[in-house]
Legacy VTK file of the C-alpha trace (Angstrom):
# vtk DataFile Version 3.0
C-alpha trace
ASCII
DATASET POLYDATA
POINTS 57 float
-12.865 -9.840 48.981
-12.238 -9.389 45.126
-13.052 -6.310 43.243
-16.340 -7.304 41.074
-18.928 -9.422 43.323
-20.553 -12.285 41.872
-24.198 -11.662 40.631
-25.622 -13.813 42.820
-23.575 -12.701 46.151
-24.364 -8.923 44.965
-28.363 -9.731 45.037
-28.182 -11.439 48.623
-26.368 -8.259 50.064
-28.773 -5.945 48.198
-31.642 -7.617 50.502
-29.651 -7.321 54.038
-29.244 -4.018 52.868
-33.012 -2.937 52.126
-34.120 -4.948 55.568
-32.158 -2.785 57.940
-34.682 0.514 57.137
-36.972 1.721 59.123
-40.917 1.135 59.197
-42.500 3.065 57.370
-43.770 6.632 59.271
-47.356 6.223 58.634
-46.810 2.051 60.391
-46.677 4.557 63.718
-50.354 5.978 63.824
-51.459 2.740 62.419
-50.696 0.415 65.590
-50.202 2.674 68.077
-52.725 5.222 67.618
-52.823 9.008 66.848
-51.414 10.741 70.114
-48.399 8.678 70.502
-45.145 9.455 69.252
-42.871 6.228 68.301
-39.810 6.014 66.174
-40.429 3.975 63.562
-37.402 1.560 63.651
-38.996 0.389 66.584
-41.390 -2.408 64.864
-38.918 -2.915 62.318
-38.371 -6.674 61.946
-34.580 -7.306 61.537
-32.065 -4.165 62.417
-28.728 -5.109 61.591
-25.923 -2.252 61.432
-22.354 -3.022 58.874
-20.681 -2.842 62.135
-22.468 -4.372 64.952
-23.812 -7.323 63.347
-22.261 -9.672 60.441
-23.959 -11.205 57.820
-23.133 -15.280 56.819
-22.910 -14.289 52.941
LINES 1 58
57 0 1 2 3 4 5 6 7 8 9 10 11 12 13 14 15 16 17 18 19 20 21 22 23 24 25 26 27 28 29 30 31 32 33 34 35 36 37 38 39 40 41 42 43 44 45 46 47 48 49 50 51 52 53 54 55 56
């Protein structure tokens, strides 16, 4: 990859970076109830890692 990123490509990469985050902690009791302890990453829509899955950008 070149040293300087094109602004549109940088924007697309930034969007992909935010998609890899866990869901907020408060969604767990909202979905499963107060007593259930579940990891917030369990109900994140897109889980991607820079080593595992590449993007077609």
